[in-house]
C-alpha positions in Angstrom: -39.2 -9.2 13.3 -38.4 -11.5 16.4 -36.5 -13.7 14.8 -34.7 -10.5 13.1 -34.1 -9.2 16.6 -33.0 -12.0 18.3 -30.0 -12.4 15.5 -28.7 -8.6 16.0 -28.9 -10.0 20.0 -27.0 -12.3 19.3 -23.1 -12.3 20.5 -22.0 -14.2 17.3 -24.0 -11.4 15.5 -22.3 -8.4 17.0 -19.3 -10.0 16.4 -19.1 -10.6 13.1 -20.9 -7.1 12.7 -17.4 -5.0 14.1 -15.2 -7.2 12.5 -17.5 -6.7 9.5 -17.0 -2.3 9.9 -13.2 -2.1 10.4 -13.0 -4.7 7.7 -14.5 -1.8 5.8 -12.2 1.5 7.1 -9.0 -1.0 6.1 -10.5 -1.2 2.6 -11.4 2.5 2.8 -7.9 3.5 4.0 -6.3 1.6 1.6 -8.1 2.0 -1.6 -7.3 5.9 -0.1 -3.3 6.1 0.3 -3.1 3.3 -3.2 -4.8 6.4 -4.8 -4.8 9.5 -3.5 -1.8 9.1 -1.7 0.6 7.0 -4.0 4.0 8.6 -4.6 6.4 7.7 -7.1 9.1 4.7 -6.0 12.2 6.6 -5.4 15.6 5.0 -7.6 17.3 3.9 -5.3 21.6 4.1 -6.0 23.2 0.9 -7.3 26.0 0.0 -4.8 28.3 1.3 -6.8 27.2 4.6 -7.3 27.1 4.8 -3.4 30.5 3.8 -3.3 31.6 5.9 -5.9 30.2 8.9 -4.4 31.5 8.1 -1.0 34.9 7.5 -2.4 34.4 11.2 -3.9 33.7 12.6 -0.3 36.7 11.8 1.2 39.9 11.9 -1.4 41.0 15.1 -3.2 42.3 15.8 -6.0 45.9 16.1 -6.2 46.8 19.7 -7.8 50.3 19.6 -6.6 52.7 18.0 -9.6 55.6 17.6 -7.6 53.3 15.3 -5.0 51.3 13.7 -7.3 55.4 12.4 -8.9 55.7 11.4 -5.2 52.4 9.7 -5.2 52.7 7.8 -9.2 56.5 6.9 -7.5 54.8 5.3 -4.2 52.3 3.8 -6.8 55.0 2.1 -9.1 57.3 0.6 -5.7 53.5 -0.7 -4.4 53.5 -2.4 -7.4 56.4 -3.6 -7.6 56.7 -5.3 -4.3 52.9 -6.6 -5.3 54.4 -8.5 -8.5 57.6 -9.8 -5.9 55.4 -11.1 -3.8 52.9 -12.8 -6.4 56.2 -14.5 -7.5 
């Protein structure tokens, strides 16, 4: 008994005991969160999907035919300008 009492009163034994107690608590919390509070991993959308959603939020479809024709003319003009600049 005297040997056990002398070991328990040593500062290194108390420190080791505290580390073991906190280790057991941390392991218990980790296992509890892993098995009981486990939420499925959410699939993250790709960069292309994110960009498409952002563009769809800002862009609006054109319903007016006259306005669509004007946009087509402007696009053709821009294409011609780009081709002439690249040559």
